[in-house]
C-alpha positions as CSV (number, residue, x, y, z in Angstrom):
1,X,0.0,0.0,0.0
2,X,2.8,2.4,0.9
3,X,4.6,1.7,-2.4
4,X,1.3,2.3,-4.3
5,X,0.8,5.6,-2.6
6,X,4.3,6.7,-3.6
7,X,3.8,5.6,-7.2
8,X,0.5,7.4,-7.5
9,X,1.8,10.6,-5.8
10,X,4.9,10.6,-8.0
11,X,2.7,10.3,-11.2
12,X,1.3,13.8,-10.2
13,X,4.3,15.5,-8.6
14,X,6.5,14.7,-11.5
15,X,4.4,17.2,-13.5
16,X,5.9,20.0,-11.3
17,X,6.4,22.7,-14.0
18,X,8.9,25.1,-12.5
19,X,12.7,25.4,-12.9
20,X,13.2,26.4,-9.3
21,X,12.1,24.7,-6.1
22,X,12.2,21.0,-7.1
23,X,13.9,19.9,-3.9
24,X,11.7,22.0,-1.6
25,X,8.5,20.8,-3.3
26,X,9.5,17.1,-3.2
27,X,10.3,17.4,0.5
28,X,7.2,19.5,1.4
29,X,4.6,18.4,3.9
30,X,2.1,18.4,1.1
31,X,4.0,15.7,-0.8
32,X,4.8,13.7,2.4
33,X,1.1,13.8,3.3
34,X,0.0,12.0,0.1
35,X,3.1,9.8,-0.4
36,X,3.8,8.8,3.2
37,X,7.0,9.2,5.0
38,X,8.4,5.7,4.8
39,X,11.9,5.3,3.6
40,X,13.4,2.7,1.3
41,X,15.2,3.0,-2.0
42,X,13.7,3.0,-5.5
43,X,15.2,3.4,-9.0
44,X,13.7,6.4,-10.7
45,X,14.1,8.3,-14.0
46,X,16.0,11.5,-14.1
47,X,17.4,13.5,-17.1
48,X,19.8,11.1,-18.9
49,X,19.0,7.8,-17.1
50,X,18.2,6.4,-13.7
51,X,19.4,6.8,-10.1
52,X,18.8,4.9,-6.9
53,X,16.8,7.3,-4.7
54,X,16.8,7.0,-0.9
55,X,13.2,8.2,0.0
56,X,14.4,9.2,3.5
57,X,16.9,11.7,2.0
58,X,16.3,15.2,0.6
59,X,18.0,14.6,-2.7
60,X,16.5,11.1,-3.1
61,X,13.0,12.4,-2.6
62,X,13.6,15.2,-5.2
63,X,14.8,12.5,-7.7
64,X,11.9,10.3,-7.1
65,X,9.0,12.8,-6.8
66,X,10.1,15.4,-9.3
67,X,12.8,13.8,-11.4
68,X,15.4,16.5,-10.7
69,X,16.9,18.4,-7.8
70,X,17.5,21.7,-9.6
71,X,16.2,22.1,-13.2
72,X,18.3,25.3,-13.6
73,X,21.5,23.2,-13.3
74,X,20.2,20.6,-15.7
75,X,19.3,23.3,-18.2
76,X,22.7,24.8,-18.1
77,X,24.5,21.5,-18.4
78,X,22.4,20.7,-21.5
79,X,23.1,24.2,-23.0
80,X,26.9,24.0,-22.5
81,X,27.9,20.4,-22.8
82,X,28.7,19.0,-26.2
83,X,29.5,15.5,-27.6
84,X,33.1,14.6,-27.0
85,X,33.7,17.1,-24.1
86,X,35.5,16.4,-20.9
87,X,33.5,17.5,-17.9
88,X,33.9,17.3,-14.1
89,X,31.2,16.7,-11.5
90,X,32.7,17.6,-8.1
91,X,30.3,16.6,-5.3
92,X,28.4,13.9,-7.2
93,X,25.9,12.9,-4.5
94,X,23.8,10.0,-5.9
95,X,24.9,10.8,-9.5
96,X,22.1,12.8,-11.0
97,X,24.4,15.3,-12.8
98,X,27.0,12.6,-13.6
99,X,24.3,10.4,-15.3
100,X,23.2,13.4,-17.4
101,X,26.7,14.5,-18.3
102,X,27.6,11.0,-19.3
103,X,24.8,11.0,-21.9
104,X,25.6,14.5,-23.1
105,X,29.3,13.9,-23.8
106,X,28.7,10.6,-25.5
107,X,31.1,7.8,-26.1
108,X,33.9,10.1,-27.2
109,X,33.6,12.3,-24.1
110,X,34.7,11.8,-20.5
111,X,33.2,12.5,-17.2
112,X,35.3,12.7,-14.0
113,X,33.1,12.5,-10.8
114,X,34.3,13.1,-7.3
115,X,32.4,12.0,-4.2
116,X,34.1,11.3,-0.8
117,X,31.0,9.9,1.0
118,X,31.6,6.1,0.8
119,X,27.9,5.3,1.1
120,X,27.1,7.5,-1.9
121,X,29.9,6.1,-3.9
122,X,28.2,2.7,-3.7
123,X,25.0,4.3,-5.0
124,X,26.9,6.0,-7.8
125,X,28.6,2.7,-8.8
126,X,25.2,1.1,-9.0
127,X,23.9,3.9,-11.2
128,X,26.9,3.5,-13.5
129,X,26.1,-0.2,-13.9
130,X,22.4,0.4,-14.3
131,X,22.9,3.0,-17.1
132,X,25.6,1.0,-18.9
133,X,28.0,4.0,-18.5
134,X,31.5,3.5,-19.8
135,X,32.8,7.0,-20.2
136,X,32.9,8.0,-16.5
137,X,35.6,7.7,-13.9
138,X,34.5,8.0,-10.3
139,X,37.0,9.1,-7.7
140,X,36.0,8.3,-4.1
141,X,37.9,11.3,-2.7
142,X,37.4,15.0,-1.8
143,X,39.3,17.7,-3.6
144,X,41.3,20.3,-1.7
145,X,44.5,22.3,-1.3
146,X,46.7,19.4,-0.4
147,X,46.9,15.6,0.1
148,X,45.5,14.8,3.5
149,X,42.7,13.1,5.5
150,X,39.8,15.1,6.9
151,X,36.4,14.5,8.5
152,X,33.3,14.7,6.3
153,X,30.2,15.4,8.4
154,X,26.9,14.3,6.8
155,X,23.4,15.0,8.0
156,X,21.4,11.8,8.1
157,X,18.4,13.4,6.4
158,X,20.3,15.1,3.6
159,X,23.5,13.5,2.4
160,X,23.9,16.4,-0.1
161,X,24.6,18.7,2.8
162,X,27.6,16.7,3.8
163,X,30.5,19.0,4.3
164,X,34.2,19.2,5.3
165,X,33.7,22.5,7.1
166,X,30.0,22.7,8.2
167,X,27.7,20.7,10.4
168,X,30.2,20.4,13.3
169,X,27.6,21.2,15.9
170,X,24.8,19.0,14.4
171,X,24.6,15.8,16.4
172,X,22.3,14.1,13.8
173,X,25.1,13.4,11.5
174,X,27.4,10.6,10.3
175,X,31.2,11.3,10.3
176,X,33.6,9.8,7.8
177,X,37.3,10.1,7.6
178,X,37.9,10.8,3.9
179,X,40.9,11.2,1.6
180,X,41.7,14.6,0.1
181,X,43.8,15.2,-3.0
182,X,44.3,18.1,-5.3
183,X,42.5,18.6,-8.6
184,X,45.9,19.4,-10.2
185,X,47.2,16.0,-9.3
186,X,44.1,14.3,-10.8
187,X,44.5,16.4,-14.0
188,X,48.2,15.3,-14.3
189,X,47.3,11.7,-13.6
190,X,44.6,11.6,-16.2
191,X,46.4,13.9,-18.7
192,X,43.5,16.3,-18.7
193,X,44.2,19.4,-20.8
194,X,40.8,20.7,-21.8
195,X,37.6,20.9,-19.7
196,X,34.3,22.2,-21.0
197,X,32.3,22.3,-17.8
198,X,33.0,22.0,-14.0
199,X,29.9,21.5,-11.9
200,X,30.9,21.8,-8.2
201,X,28.8,21.5,-5.1
202,X,30.9,20.9,-2.0
203,X,29.1,22.8,0.7
204,X,31.6,25.6,1.5
205,X,34.8,23.9,0.4
206,X,34.8,25.4,-3.2
207,X,37.6,27.8,-2.7
208,X,39.9,25.1,-1.3
209,X,39.1,22.9,-4.3
210,X,40.3,25.6,-6.8
211,X,43.2,26.6,-4.6
212,X,44.4,23.1,-5.3
213,X,43.9,23.6,-9.1
214,X,46.1,26.6,-9.8
215,X,48.0,24.9,-12.5
216,X,44.8,23.9,-14.2
217,X,43.4,27.5,-13.9
218,X,46.7,28.8,-15.3
219,X,47.3,26.5,-18.2
220,X,44.0,24.9,-19.1
221,X,41.2,27.1,-17.9
222,X,37.8,25.2,-17.9
223,X,35.3,26.9,-20.2
224,X,32.6,27.1,-17.6
225,X,32.4,26.6,-13.8
226,X,28.9,26.1,-12.3
227,X,28.8,26.6,-8.5
228,X,26.8,27.9,-5.5
229,X,27.5,30.3,-2.7
230,X,25.0,29.6,0.0
231,X,27.0,31.2,2.9
232,X,28.7,34.5,2.4
233,X,31.8,35.2,4.4
234,X,32.9,38.6,3.1
235,X,31.1,42.0,3.1
236,X,31.8,42.5,-0.6
237,X,30.9,39.9,-3.2
238,X,34.3,40.4,-4.9
239,X,36.1,39.5,-1.7
240,X,34.4,36.1,-1.3
241,X,37.4,33.7,-1.4
242,X,36.1,31.7,-4.4
243,X,35.2,34.8,-6.4
244,X,38.5,36.5,-5.6
245,X,40.5,33.4,-6.6
246,X,38.6,32.9,-9.9
247,X,38.8,36.6,-10.7
248,X,42.6,36.5,-10.3
249,X,42.6,33.8,-13.0
250,X,40.6,35.9,-15.4
251,X,37.0,34.6,-14.8
252,X,33.9,36.7,-15.1
253,X,30.5,35.7,-13.6
254,X,26.9,35.2,-14.4
255,X,24.2,34.9,-11.7
256,X,21.5,32.3,-12.0
257,X,18.3,33.7,-10.6
258,X,15.4,31.6,-9.4
259,X,13.2,30.9,-12.4
260,X,9.6,29.8,-13.0
261,X,9.1,29.1,-16.7
262,X,12.0,30.7,-18.4
263,X,15.8,30.7,-17.9
264,X,17.8,33.9,-18.2
265,X,21.2,34.5,-16.6
266,X,22.6,38.0,-15.8
267,X,26.2,39.3,-15.8
268,X,27.7,40.1,-12.4
269,X,29.2,43.6,-11.8
270,X,32.0,43.0,-9.2
271,X,31.9,46.7,-8.3
272,X,28.5,46.1,-6.6
273,X,28.7,45.3,-2.9
274,X,25.8,42.9,-2.8
275,X,24.9,40.3,-5.4
276,X,21.7,38.4,-4.9
277,X,21.3,34.7,-5.6
278,X,23.2,31.6,-4.6
279,X,24.0,30.0,-8.0
280,X,26.6,31.3,-10.4
281,X,28.3,30.4,-13.6
282,X,31.9,31.5,-14.3
283,X,33.8,31.6,-17.6
284,X,37.2,33.1,-18.7
285,X,36.7,36.7,-19.9
286,X,36.8,37.3,-23.6
287,X,35.6,35.0,-26.4
288,X,34.8,32.1,-24.1
289,X,32.7,34.2,-21.8
290,X,30.8,35.7,-24.7
291,X,30.1,32.2,-26.1
292,X,28.9,30.9,-22.8
293,X,26.8,34.0,-22.2
294,X,25.1,33.5,-25.5
295,X,24.4,29.9,-24.9
296,X,22.7,30.5,-21.6
297,X,20.7,33.6,-22.7
298,X,22.6,36.0,-20.5
299,X,21.8,39.7,-20.7
């Protein structure tokens, strides 16, 4: 009966029409009332294939009841990623973006995914097998400024909020000792010299990831970097550690506003003190930035 309630509920909730709010809607009291609150895992369709959704988890419920966590991110990935590209998914979670990117780059492309949570790595591996993916390399590590081990603290109700710097006072968490390496070392190991897109979601550790990628940012700048800034640490947007670092390497920025039916990004003026929004897209200034801006309808 519980399973039937979930199936019937999902048949309606997957008609959710908006770009923003997928996760909040799937985890709302409204959806829980009709679907029930029982956990368990179910395979479900998402853009590009299937993932194994944990129905007691925030991201899992979004996958199952809406089919996406954030359609804005999916839309941008589709607009920018081309067949044959090399792309990075840093902070893979259950593999929603990795599965999509794998399909977009095709057999001639390559996806490098990074997820330090060992429980999620098992789920990602199952998704790789389920979707017959052969163009993806999963690294079960975190990326940072140097090679070390560090604690990953993961809320039990939202594995996507797992962080190397947050959640320290939250007692309802699991803690894992995880391996950290630099992105530069991975690029050398894999011989990566061209990256179309980096999607990164590492809950406050973004600046450390790119501090460990200075050679990449100097010699082989990724065409586009898709990231979020949920917690501001500086008074001025231009002084945020990640913004300051990427700016030093010649990147300009677009903000990704919340969207209902239409997607339209906006250029960021770093001279402004306060920039609204949490999601951003960066590209090297000049021809690449102009191309990326055109593809994502920026104005």
